[in-house]
C-alpha positions as CSV (number, residue, x, y, z in Angstrom):
1,X,-0.5,35.2,46.8
2,X,-2.7,36.7,49.8
3,X,-6.3,37.9,49.5
4,X,-8.1,35.6,47.7
5,X,-11.5,34.5,47.7
6,X,-12.1,30.8,47.6
7,X,-15.6,30.4,46.9
8,X,-15.6,31.7,43.5
9,X,-15.5,29.7,40.0
10,X,-11.8,30.7,39.2
11,X,-10.0,29.3,42.5
12,X,-12.0,27.0,42.3
13,X,-11.8,25.7,38.0
14,X,-7.3,26.7,38.8
15,X,-7.4,24.6,42.1
16,X,-9.4,21.0,41.1
17,X,-9.9,21.2,36.7
18,X,-7.2,19.3,35.6
19,X,-7.4,20.8,32.3
20,X,-6.4,24.4,34.0
21,X,-3.5,23.4,35.5
22,X,-2.0,20.1,32.0
23,X,-2.3,22.7,29.1
24,X,-0.5,25.6,31.5
25,X,2.8,23.2,32.5
26,X,2.6,21.5,29.0
27,X,2.6,25.2,27.6
28,X,5.3,26.5,30.4
29,X,7.9,24.2,29.4
30,X,7.7,25.5,25.7
31,X,7.6,28.9,26.8
32,X,4.8,30.4,26.9
33,X,4.4,33.8,28.4
34,X,1.7,35.0,30.4
35,X,-0.7,36.3,28.6
36,X,-1.2,32.7,26.4
37,X,-2.0,31.6,29.2
38,X,-4.3,33.9,31.1
39,X,-5.9,33.8,28.1
40,X,-6.6,30.0,27.5
41,X,-7.6,30.2,31.1
42,X,-10.5,32.2,30.5
43,X,-11.1,30.9,27.6
44,X,-11.8,27.7,29.2
45,X,-13.1,29.3,32.0
46,X,-16.0,29.5,29.7
47,X,-15.9,27.2,28.4
48,X,-16.9,24.7,31.3
49,X,-19.0,27.5,33.2
50,X,-20.7,28.8,30.2
51,X,-20.8,33.1,31.8
52,X,-18.3,35.2,31.2
53,X,-15.3,35.6,33.2
54,X,-16.3,38.8,36.0
55,X,-13.7,40.8,36.4
56,X,-12.1,40.3,39.8
57,X,-11.9,36.3,38.8
58,X,-10.1,37.8,35.1
59,X,-7.5,39.3,38.1
60,X,-6.9,36.7,39.5
61,X,-6.1,34.3,36.0
62,X,-4.2,37.6,34.8
63,X,-1.5,37.2,39.0
64,X,-1.3,33.5,39.6
65,X,0.0,33.5,35.3
66,X,3.2,36.3,36.4
67,X,3.9,34.0,39.0
68,X,3.9,31.4,37.2
69,X,7.6,30.5,36.8
70,X,7.8,31.8,39.9
71,X,5.2,28.7,41.6
72,X,7.1,26.5,39.3
73,X,9.5,26.2,41.1
74,X,8.7,26.6,44.4
75,X,6.9,23.1,43.2
76,X,9.9,21.9,41.0
77,X,13.1,23.8,42.8
78,X,16.0,24.0,40.2
79,X,13.6,24.4,36.5
80,X,12.7,27.7,35.2
81,X,16.5,27.7,35.7
82,X,16.6,24.4,33.8
83,X,14.6,26.2,31.2
84,X,16.4,28.8,30.7
85,X,20.2,27.1,30.1
86,X,18.7,25.1,26.8
87,X,17.7,28.2,26.4
88,X,20.5,30.4,26.4
89,X,22.3,27.3,24.7
90,X,20.2,27.3,21.7
91,X,20.1,30.8,21.3
92,X,24.9,31.3,21.2
93,X,23.9,28.7,19.0
94,X,22.1,31.3,16.3
95,X,23.9,34.4,17.5
96,X,26.9,32.3,15.1
97,X,24.3,32.0,12.8
98,X,23.6,28.5,12.9
99,X,21.1,26.1,12.2
100,X,19.0,24.8,15.9
101,X,20.8,20.8,16.1
102,X,19.7,18.0,18.4
103,X,19.6,14.7,18.8
104,X,17.5,11.4,18.7
105,X,17.3,8.7,20.8
106,X,17.2,6.8,17.2
107,X,20.1,8.0,16.4
108,X,19.4,10.9,14.2
109,X,20.0,14.6,14.1
110,X,17.4,16.6,13.4
111,X,18.5,20.3,12.3
112,X,15.7,23.7,11.4
113,X,16.9,27.8,11.2
114,X,14.4,30.4,10.1
115,X,15.9,32.3,6.8
116,X,15.5,36.8,7.1
117,X,12.9,39.0,6.8
118,X,12.0,41.7,6.1
119,X,8.9,44.0,5.4
120,X,8.9,46.7,2.0
121,X,5.6,48.2,0.9
122,X,4.3,48.0,-2.8
123,X,2.2,50.4,-5.0
124,X,-0.1,49.5,-7.3
125,X,-3.0,50.9,-9.4
126,X,-6.4,49.8,-8.7
127,X,-8.3,49.8,-12.8
128,X,-11.9,48.8,-11.1
129,X,-12.4,51.6,-8.0
130,X,-9.1,53.7,-10.1
131,X,-7.2,54.8,-7.2
132,X,-3.4,53.8,-6.3
133,X,-3.1,51.8,-3.1
134,X,0.2,50.1,-1.1
135,X,0.4,46.5,0.7
136,X,3.0,45.1,2.9
137,X,4.9,42.3,1.4
138,X,7.6,40.8,3.4
139,X,10.8,39.1,1.3
140,X,13.4,36.8,1.8
141,X,17.4,39.0,2.8
142,X,19.7,38.0,1.0
143,X,21.6,40.7,2.4
144,X,24.1,40.9,5.9
145,X,21.7,40.7,8.4
146,X,19.4,43.8,10.1
147,X,18.9,43.7,13.5
148,X,15.1,43.6,13.5
149,X,15.0,40.5,11.3
150,X,17.8,39.3,13.4
151,X,15.4,38.9,16.4
152,X,13.0,38.0,15.0
153,X,15.5,34.7,13.9
154,X,16.0,34.6,17.5
155,X,12.6,34.8,19.1
156,X,11.5,32.2,16.2
157,X,14.2,29.6,17.4
158,X,13.0,30.9,20.9
159,X,9.4,30.0,20.7
160,X,10.5,26.7,18.1
161,X,13.7,24.8,21.2
162,X,12.4,24.1,23.7
163,X,9.2,22.2,22.0
164,X,10.7,21.1,19.3
165,X,13.1,19.6,20.9
166,X,10.6,18.2,23.7
167,X,8.7,16.7,20.5
168,X,10.8,14.8,19.3
169,X,11.8,12.6,22.3
170,X,8.1,11.6,22.1
171,X,8.5,11.3,19.1
172,X,11.4,9.1,19.2
173,X,10.6,7.2,22.4
174,X,7.3,6.3,20.4
175,X,9.4,4.6,17.4
176,X,11.8,2.7,19.4
177,X,8.8,1.0,20.8
178,X,7.4,0.5,16.8
179,X,10.6,-0.6,16.3
180,X,10.9,-3.3,19.4
181,X,7.4,-3.9,19.0
182,X,8.2,-5.3,15.6
183,X,10.7,-7.4,16.7
184,X,9.7,-8.6,18.6
185,X,6.6,-9.9,16.4
186,X,8.3,-10.7,14.0
187,X,6.0,-8.1,12.1
188,X,3.0,-10.6,12.3
189,X,1.1,-7.8,14.3
190,X,1.1,-4.0,14.1
191,X,1.3,-1.5,16.6
192,X,-0.6,1.6,15.6
193,X,0.6,5.4,17.4
194,X,-1.8,8.7,17.7
195,X,1.7,10.7,19.5
196,X,1.4,9.2,22.4
197,X,-0.8,6.8,22.1
198,X,-1.0,3.6,20.6
199,X,-3.5,1.3,19.4
200,X,-2.6,-2.9,19.2
201,X,-3.7,-6.4,20.0
202,X,-5.3,-7.6,23.0
203,X,-3.0,-10.2,23.7
204,X,-0.1,-7.6,23.5
205,X,0.0,-5.3,26.0
206,X,1.8,-6.7,28.7
207,X,4.7,-7.3,25.4
208,X,4.1,-4.2,25.2
209,X,3.8,-2.4,28.8
210,X,7.5,-5.3,29.0
211,X,8.6,-2.4,26.2
212,X,8.4,0.9,28.1
213,X,9.8,-0.7,31.0
214,X,13.2,-1.7,29.7
215,X,13.0,1.4,27.6
216,X,13.0,3.8,30.6
217,X,14.8,1.5,33.0
218,X,17.9,1.8,30.0
219,X,21.1,3.6,31.0
220,X,20.5,6.1,28.2
221,X,17.1,7.7,29.2
222,X,18.8,9.3,32.3
223,X,21.9,11.7,30.3
224,X,19.8,12.4,27.7
225,X,20.5,16.7,28.2
226,X,24.5,15.8,27.6
227,X,23.4,13.1,24.4
228,X,21.0,15.2,22.3
229,X,21.3,19.3,22.8
230,X,24.5,19.7,23.8
231,X,26.2,17.4,21.9
232,X,24.4,18.5,19.1
233,X,24.6,22.1,20.5
234,X,28.6,22.4,20.5
235,X,28.8,20.2,17.8
236,X,30.2,22.9,14.7
237,X,30.8,25.6,17.2
238,X,34.6,26.7,18.0
239,X,36.5,29.3,21.3
240,X,34.6,31.7,23.3
241,X,30.2,30.1,22.1
242,X,32.2,26.9,22.6
243,X,33.0,27.0,26.1
244,X,30.1,29.3,26.7
245,X,27.5,26.6,25.9
246,X,30.5,23.8,28.3
247,X,30.0,26.1,31.5
248,X,26.3,25.9,31.0
249,X,26.1,22.6,30.5
250,X,28.3,21.8,34.0
251,X,25.5,24.4,34.8
252,X,22.6,22.6,34.1
253,X,23.7,19.0,35.1
254,X,24.5,19.6,38.2
255,X,21.5,21.0,38.9
256,X,19.5,17.7,37.4
257,X,18.3,15.3,39.8
258,X,19.4,11.1,40.6
259,X,16.5,9.1,39.8
260,X,16.6,6.1,38.7
261,X,14.2,3.9,37.3
262,X,14.6,-0.5,37.9
263,X,12.3,-3.0,36.4
264,X,11.5,-3.4,40.7
265,X,10.2,0.2,41.4
266,X,8.8,1.4,37.8
267,X,5.6,-0.1,36.7
268,X,4.2,1.4,33.1
269,X,0.8,0.2,34.0
270,X,1.0,3.9,36.4
271,X,1.8,5.4,32.7
272,X,-0.2,3.9,30.0
273,X,-3.6,3.2,31.0
274,X,-4.5,0.8,28.6
275,X,-8.8,0.8,27.6
276,X,-10.4,-2.5,26.1
277,X,-12.9,-1.5,23.0
278,X,-16.6,-1.8,23.8
């Protein structure tokens, strides 16, 4: 992007406000479209500065929001293609009228699907006003799938697949923390948790950091895509659908960077911040 006024609040907001980029980055992984991204930036801007966004600054949000996927691809080469591959693989399963299945680090299986629905119009008589009226009713479709309901099902899966995958990894990592902590303390202490935060006895903080290091440096962390995604997506497929996902899997794995975490190079204290009670 060129010809940007760097003196505006909008530019300062996008380049200096952590919250603006945190949610943009997070929701980019969730398949968010540019309209939602723009709306959120406007909402956050007005919350911080307590003024309505001027039209010229709103235009900056709009333009950068549209360019955001390419911006992310510039910062992280191949990232956009990797995320697209995940979408394509999931939709191959959906096209076979099968539920989506993914695995978790602690050997669980998550499976979900969306039923087909259609809208019908119902007529009714309102005795209070003495008139006939109509309302729209959504019902589950039992007959062969219609093009409209098939598209709706695909759209819902596209919106849900990547968020569900990311949250399942978060949740299963947390469950592994809890299991290892329980084993090391002999079940005598409790690890309270909420999504990606934990509360524990101050004397056990060093133990918790060791648990984090052990899990993140484990060999299975390097094969998550193969073990948790593609192996489960292929599980119920045969023939061409199976071959299509295999082809996507090979491309995905070939695009991956070689990142090796070791106990000597990985410091969990830089990822998990400890805050003492006041």
